[in-house]
ZAVEX-344084 format. One line per 10 residues: number of its first residue (from 1); their letters; for each residue x, y, z of N, C-alpha, C. Coordinates in nm, 2 decimals, padded with zeros to 4 digits, always signed. Layout:
BEGIN
NUM	a	X,Y,Z,X,Y,Z,X,Y,Z | ... .
% end
This chain:
BEGIN
1	xxxxxxxxxx	+00.08,-00.13,+00.00,-00.02,-00.01,+00.05,+00.10,+00.13,+00.00 | +00.04,+00.21,-00.09,+00.14,+00.36,-00.09,+00.10,+00.47,+00.03 | +00.18,+00.47,+00.11,+00.14,+00.61,+00.18,+00.04,+00.71,+00.13 | +00.00,+00.73,+00.21,-00.13,+00.83,+00.23,-00.12,+00.96,+00.26 | +00.00,+00.98,+00.34,+00.05,+01.15,+00.35,+00.19,+01.10,+00.32 | +00.22,+01.27,+00.28,+00.39,+01.31,+00.25,+00.44,+01.40,+00.32 | +00.32,+01.50,+00.36,+00.36,+01.58,+00.45,+00.29,+01.62,+00.55 | +00.33,+01.63,+00.67,+00.23,+01.65,+00.82,+00.28,+01.76,+00.85 | +00.16,+01.86,+00.88,+00.23,+01.98,+00.98,+00.16,+01.94,+01.13 | +00.21,+01.99,+01.26,+00.18,+01.95,+01.35,+00.18,+02.14,+01.42 .
11	xxxxxxxxxx	+00.08,+02.19,+01.41,+00.09,+02.29,+01.50,+00.17,+02.31,+01.66 | +00.22,+02.34,+01.71,+00.27,+02.34,+01.84,+00.29,+02.44,+01.90 | +00.22,+02.47,+02.04,+00.21,+02.56,+02.14,+00.28,+02.47,+02.29 | +00.38,+02.43,+02.26,+00.46,+02.38,+02.39,+00.38,+02.36,+02.50 | +00.26,+02.28,+02.47,+00.23,+02.26,+02.62,+00.20,+02.14,+02.62 | +00.15,+02.09,+02.77,+00.19,+01.91,+02.77,-00.03,+01.90,+02.68 | -00.06,+01.93,+02.63,-00.19,+01.94,+02.54,-00.15,+01.86,+02.42 | -00.06,+01.90,+02.36,-00.03,+01.84,+02.21,+00.08,+01.73,+02.24 | +00.07,+01.67,+02.32,+00.16,+01.52,+02.38,+00.08,+01.45,+02.27 | -00.02,+01.44,+02.29,-00.14,+01.31,+02.23,-00.08,+01.35,+02.05 .
21	xxxxxxxxxx	-00.15,+01.46,+02.05,-00.14,+01.47,+01.93,-00.01,+01.50,+01.83 | +00.10,+01.48,+01.91,+00.24,+01.46,+01.86,+00.24,+01.34,+01.87 | +00.23,+01.22,+01.95,+00.25,+01.12,+01.95,+00.18,+01.06,+01.80 | +00.03,+01.08,+01.76,-00.02,+01.06,+01.67,+00.05,+01.10,+01.58 | +00.13,+01.22,+01.55,+00.18,+01.29,+01.43,+00.32,+01.12,+01.40 | +00.36,+01.12,+01.51,+00.46,+01.03,+01.49,+00.47,+00.94,+01.42 | +00.36,+00.84,+01.45,+00.32,+00.70,+01.45,+00.30,+00.73,+01.29 | +00.17,+00.84,+01.27,+00.17,+00.82,+01.09,+00.23,+00.87,+01.01 | +00.38,+00.95,+01.08,+00.54,+00.97,+01.03,+00.57,+00.85,+00.99 | +00.64,+00.79,+01.08,+00.66,+00.67,+01.05,+00.63,+00.54,+00.97 .
31	xxxxxxxxxx	+00.50,+00.57,+00.99,+00.43,+00.45,+00.87,+00.38,+00.49,+00.73 | +00.37,+00.67,+00.74,+00.36,+00.68,+00.60,+00.53,+00.76,+00.49 | +00.60,+00.71,+00.61,+00.75,+00.76,+00.54,+00.74,+00.95,+00.52 | +00.67,+01.02,+00.61,+00.62,+01.17,+00.57,+00.74,+01.23,+00.67 | +00.72,+01.37,+00.60,+00.79,+01.47,+00.64,+00.70,+01.53,+00.77 | +00.77,+01.58,+00.84,+00.72,+01.68,+00.98,+00.75,+01.79,+00.96 | +00.66,+01.93,+00.97,+00.66,+02.01,+01.00,+00.64,+02.07,+01.13 | +00.70,+02.14,+01.24,+00.66,+02.17,+01.38,+00.62,+02.28,+01.33 | +00.54,+02.36,+01.39,+00.50,+02.49,+01.34,+00.47,+02.54,+01.49 | +00.54,+02.65,+01.54,+00.51,+02.73,+01.66,+00.50,+02.86,+01.63 .
41	xxxxxxxxxx	+00.36,+02.93,+01.70,+00.32,+03.10,+01.63,+00.28,+03.12,+01.75 | +00.39,+03.25,+01.73,+00.40,+03.37,+01.85,+00.26,+03.44,+01.83 | +00.16,+03.49,+01.90,+00.06,+03.56,+01.86,+00.10,+03.69,+01.83 | +00.09,+03.81,+01.76,+00.17,+03.91,+01.76,+00.06,+03.97,+01.78 | +00.14,+04.05,+01.87,+00.06,+04.20,+01.95,-00.02,+04.27,+01.87 | -00.14,+04.31,+01.87,-00.21,+04.44,+01.72,-00.16,+04.54,+01.75 | -00.07,+04.61,+01.64,+00.01,+04.77,+01.68,-00.04,+04.88,+01.64 | -00.21,+04.82,+01.51,-00.28,+04.92,+01.43,-00.17,+04.89,+01.28 | -00.08,+04.84,+01.30,-00.01,+04.83,+01.15,+00.07,+04.86,+01.19 | +00.11,+04.94,+01.27,+00.28,+05.03,+01.27,+00.39,+04.90,+01.32 .
51	xxxxxxxxxx	+00.51,+04.93,+01.30,+00.62,+04.82,+01.32,+00.68,+04.82,+01.45 | +00.68,+04.75,+01.53,+00.71,+04.77,+01.65,+00.84,+04.83,+01.69 | +00.82,+04.85,+01.83,+00.90,+04.90,+01.84,+01.02,+04.85,+01.92 | +01.10,+04.92,+01.95,+01.27,+04.83,+01.98,+01.23,+04.76,+02.10 | +01.18,+04.76,+02.20,+01.10,+04.68,+02.32,+01.03,+04.54,+02.28 | +00.89,+04.61,+02.15,+00.88,+04.49,+02.18,+00.92,+04.41,+02.05 | +01.01,+04.43,+01.99,+01.09,+04.37,+01.89,+01.17,+04.29,+01.97 | +01.29,+04.33,+02.08,+01.38,+04.28,+02.23,+01.23,+04.15,+02.26 | +01.11,+04.20,+02.28,+01.08,+04.09,+02.36,+01.04,+03.94,+02.25 | +00.98,+04.02,+02.14,+00.98,+03.88,+02.05,+01.05,+03.79,+02.02 .
61	xxxxxxxxxx	+01.22,+03.84,+02.00,+01.32,+03.83,+01.99,+01.32,+03.71,+02.07 | +01.36,+03.75,+02.22,+01.32,+03.67,+02.31,+01.22,+03.53,+02.36 | +01.13,+03.56,+02.32,+01.00,+03.42,+02.30,+01.05,+03.35,+02.15 | +01.11,+03.39,+02.06,+01.15,+03.34,+01.94,+01.27,+03.20,+02.00 | +01.33,+03.27,+02.04,+01.45,+03.19,+02.06,+01.44,+03.10,+02.18 | +01.37,+03.10,+02.27,+01.31,+03.02,+02.39,+01.21,+02.92,+02.35 | +01.14,+02.96,+02.19,+01.09,+02.84,+02.13,+01.17,+02.78,+01.98 | +01.24,+02.87,+01.93,+01.38,+02.78,+01.89,+01.43,+02.63,+01.91 | +01.43,+02.67,+02.06,+01.50,+02.59,+02.16,+01.39,+02.47,+02.21 | +01.28,+02.46,+02.23,+01.22,+02.35,+02.26,+01.17,+02.29,+02.15 .
71	xxxxxxxxxx	+01.18,+02.39,+02.00,+01.12,+02.33,+01.89,+01.22,+02.19,+01.82 | +01.30,+02.23,+01.90,+01.46,+02.17,+01.91,+01.45,+02.10,+01.96 | +01.40,+02.10,+02.07,+01.39,+01.94,+02.14,+01.29,+01.86,+02.13 | +01.20,+01.89,+02.05,+01.09,+01.83,+02.06,+01.09,+01.76,+01.89 | +01.20,+01.82,+01.83,+01.21,+01.80,+01.68,+01.35,+01.62,+01.68 | +01.39,+01.61,+01.82,+01.47,+01.51,+01.85,+01.38,+01.37,+01.85 | +01.27,+01.40,+01.84,+01.17,+01.25,+01.84,+01.23,+01.17,+01.68 | +01.14,+01.29,+01.64,+01.15,+01.19,+01.52,+01.28,+01.26,+01.41 | +01.40,+01.32,+01.46,+01.50,+01.29,+01.37,+01.62,+01.12,+01.42 | +01.51,+01.14,+01.57,+01.61,+00.97,+01.62,+01.54,+00.83,+01.59 .
81	xxxxxxxxxx	+01.44,+00.89,+01.46,+01.36,+00.74,+01.43,+01.38,+00.81,+01.30 | +01.42,+00.88,+01.24,+01.46,+00.90,+01.05,+01.35,+00.98,+00.98 | +01.33,+01.03,+01.05,+01.17,+01.14,+00.98,+01.27,+01.24,+00.99 | +01.22,+01.30,+00.82,+01.28,+01.44,+00.80,+01.17,+01.52,+00.87 | +01.23,+01.62,+00.97,+01.15,+01.72,+01.04,+01.21,+01.87,+01.01 | +01.12,+01.92,+00.96,+01.14,+02.06,+00.98,+01.08,+02.10,+01.11 | +01.20,+02.29,+01.21,+01.09,+02.33,+01.27,+01.06,+02.47,+01.21 | +00.95,+02.48,+01.23,+00.94,+02.68,+01.22,+00.88,+02.72,+01.35 | +00.92,+02.89,+01.36,+00.88,+02.96,+01.43,+00.84,+03.09,+01.37 | +00.72,+03.14,+01.37,+00.66,+03.23,+01.38,+00.60,+03.29,+01.43 .
91	xxxxxxxxxx	+00.63,+03.45,+01.42,+00.53,+03.57,+01.45,+00.41,+03.64,+01.42 | +00.27,+03.62,+01.46,+00.17,+03.64,+01.35,+00.06,+03.64,+01.45 | -00.01,+03.60,+01.33,-00.19,+03.60,+01.38,-00.19,+03.40,+01.35 | -00.21,+03.38,+01.46,-00.20,+03.21,+01.43,-00.24,+03.14,+01.38 | -00.40,+03.19,+01.33,-00.41,+03.07,+01.24,-00.47,+03.17,+01.10 | -00.38,+03.28,+01.05,-00.35,+03.29,+00.95,-00.19,+03.21,+00.90 | -00.14,+03.21,+00.98,+00.03,+03.19,+00.94,-00.02,+03.02,+00.96 | -00.08,+02.94,+01.03,-00.13,+02.83,+00.99,-00.16,+02.80,+00.83 | -00.26,+02.85,+00.79,-00.33,+02.81,+00.67,-00.22,+02.88,+00.55 | -00.15,+02.98,+00.58,-00.08,+02.97,+00.47,+00.05,+02.91,+00.51 .
101	xxxxxxxxxx	+00.12,+02.88,+00.58,+00.21,+02.72,+00.58,+00.11,+02.59,+00.51 | +00.02,+02.55,+00.54,-00.03,+02.42,+00.51,-00.06,+02.51,+00.35 | -00.12,+02.54,+00.24,-00.07,+02.59,+00.19,+00.01,+02.60,+00.06 | +00.13,+02.71,+00.16,+00.23,+02.71,+00.07,+00.35,+02.57,+00.11 | +00.33,+02.52,+00.19,+00.43,+02.38,+00.15,+00.37,+02.26,+00.11 | +00.26,+02.26,+00.09,+00.17,+02.18,+00.04,+00.15,+02.04,+00.12 | +00.16,+02.07,+00.30,+00.09,+01.94,+00.34,-00.03,+01.90,+00.32 | -00.06,+01.75,+00.32,-00.16,+01.68,+00.29,-00.22,+01.64,+00.40 | -00.17,+01.69,+00.58,-00.29,+01.65,+00.70,-00.20,+01.70,+00.78 | -00.28,+01.77,+00.87,-00.29,+01.88,+01.01,-00.33,+01.83,+01.09 .
111	xxxxxxxxxx	-00.22,+01.75,+01.20,-00.29,+01.70,+01.35,-00.22,+01.84,+01.44 | -00.39,+01.83,+01.47,-00.33,+01.93,+01.66,-00.43,+01.90,+01.74 | -00.45,+01.96,+01.88,-00.51,+01.90,+01.96,-00.61,+02.00,+01.97 | -00.73,+01.95,+02.05,-00.88,+02.03,+02.03,-00.91,+01.98,+02.17 | -01.00,+02.05,+02.17,-01.08,+02.04,+02.33,-01.17,+01.98,+02.32 | -01.27,+01.91,+02.36,-01.42,+01.86,+02.40,-01.51,+02.00,+02.39 | -01.59,+02.04,+02.27,-01.68,+02.12,+02.35,-01.79,+02.16,+02.44 | -01.86,+02.22,+02.49,-01.86,+02.20,+02.64,-02.04,+02.27,+02.54 | -02.13,+02.15,+02.58,-02.31,+02.20,+02.52,-02.36,+02.33,+02.60 | -02.28,+02.30,+02.69,-02.37,+02.42,+02.83,-02.32,+02.60,+02.78 .
121	xxxxxxxxxx	-02.16,+02.57,+02.75,-02.11,+02.71,+02.70,-02.03,+02.74,+02.57 | -02.16,+02.66,+02.47,-02.12,+02.70,+02.29,-02.09,+02.80,+02.25 | -02.11,+02.93,+02.30,-02.05,+03.02,+02.29,-01.93,+03.06,+02.29 | -01.88,+03.00,+02.47,-01.67,+03.00,+02.49,-01.59,+02.93,+02.42 | -01.65,+02.79,+02.38,-01.58,+02.66,+02.37,-01.60,+02.63,+02.19 | -01.68,+02.71,+02.12,-01.72,+02.65,+01.97,-01.61,+02.71,+01.86 | -01.53,+02.86,+01.88,-01.47,+02.89,+01.78,-01.32,+02.92,+01.82 | -01.28,+02.77,+01.83,-01.17,+02.76,+01.90,-01.01,+02.76,+01.75 | -00.92,+02.78,+01.80,-00.83,+02.80,+01.70,-00.87,+02.64,+01.57 | -00.86,+02.57,+01.66,-00.83,+02.43,+01.56,-00.98,+02.42,+01.50 .
131	xxxxxxxxxx	-01.08,+02.47,+01.55,-01.21,+02.42,+01.45,-01.20,+02.53,+01.37 | -01.13,+02.65,+01.39,-01.12,+02.79,+01.30,-01.04,+02.72,+01.14 | -00.92,+02.68,+01.21,-00.80,+02.57,+01.10,-00.89,+02.48,+01.06 | -00.95,+02.40,+01.07,-01.04,+02.30,+01.04,-01.10,+02.32,+00.93 | -01.17,+02.46,+00.97,-01.26,+02.52,+00.85,-01.18,+02.58,+00.73 | -01.13,+02.67,+00.80,-01.02,+02.71,+00.69,-00.89,+02.67,+00.60 | -00.87,+02.52,+00.58,-00.75,+02.49,+00.52,-00.79,+02.40,+00.44 | -00.80,+02.36,+00.33,-00.82,+02.25,+00.20,-00.77,+02.15,+00.28 | -00.65,+02.11,+00.32,-00.65,+01.92,+00.36,-00.71,+01.89,+00.52 | -00.68,+01.76,+00.50,-00.76,+01.71,+00.60,-00.72,+01.70,+00.72 .
141	xxxxx	-00.77,+01.72,+00.84,-00.74,+01.79,+00.94,-00.74,+01.67,+01.05 | -00.67,+01.63,+01.18,-00.69,+01.50,+01.25,-00.73,+01.65,+01.38 | -00.85,+01.63,+01.47,-00.82,+01.71,+01.57,-00.86,+01.59,+01.66 | -00.70,+01.62,+01.75,-00.71,+01.49,+01.86,-00.72,+01.57,+02.06 | -00.84,+01.47,+02.07,-00.93,+01.52,+02.23,-00.84,+01.50,+02.29 .
% end
């Protein structure tokens, strides 16, 4: 049987809730001999279109350095299993960055963590990032709860 997935994107926010999604992405990548892209997006502070000042730039650089280090640590598992793995850290709008990355890099599966919807609080739990990604992206999305 030919591999179904060739390029898997895993949006990562460096929290424990990503562990199960990461495990599933790892298994799929090994089985399909797929490339994995780990993408961490630092949500940009809206400054009404103005370029960030020196203090904000320094803040973003510090966060980027920490994220780069964490992403390299996470990617080691894939590299140890001889899975081709790329790591990207971007600053911007999380939804826009994930959708653009998936489209630009011909991703054919996104694996990301999600959470259960609370029927008693639909308004607060419905419009999550994972739901928005699942609506906006053209490729299949595997939401892990």
